[in-house]
C-alpha positions, 0 to 999 in steps of 0.5 A: 503445411497450413499457415497455422501449423508453421512455427512462429517467426522471431517477429511474431514470437517477440509480439507474443512475448510482449502480449504475455507480459502485458497480460501478466502485468495487467493485475499488478498495474490494476492494483497500482492504479487503484492504490494511486487513485485512492491516494489521489482522493486522499491528497485532494480531500483534506480529512482534517477539514470540518466539511470532510466526507470521511467518517470519524473513528468511533473507538476514540469517541467510545473508549478515549483510546486511538486505534492503530489506524486513527489519524491514518487519512491525515497521515496519508494526506500530509504525506501525499503533500510532502509533509513527512513530519506531520504525516509521522505525527498523525500516524507513523504506522500508516507512513510505514505501511504505505511504504511497504504497500508501494514497495510490494506492488512494485515488486509484484509488477516486476515479478510478473513482467519478468515471468517469475512463477511460483508462490509469493513468499509469505513471512513465517509465523514468528514474523507474523506474530512479531508484526502483530506485537508491533502493531499492539505496541504501537497502539499502546505507546500512541495512547500513553501521555508522552510527546512523540520522539520527533517533537 
């Protein structure tokens, strides 16, 4: 019997399992690395500085209204420096989205390493509509002349 046709030993099977898990973890690790690199850039470069390289949102200049993402870079910068109150004041939706994205990326990594197969669960249509409604409500509420509830 040729060597390639022999059954794998326990050691070679363990090495193969490690290789398979490493290969499966590559995509979520790349996504986590990309998100971490973007987070590091936003943490290093202050978007509120006068010499900031980040572009300004055109919506407030055109309409006077803030879009759901306005203040998102300032919120991420404040959050990266541990200033939660400032981050929430800049854009609470971005703070929540950063938390959800971080949990989702870690969940994806654990799922891949454990070898889970099957479709990734997608929220049902009512939940997607509720999310869209929440973003719309956030947009309207942040443009009303009211102080934030945490101020």
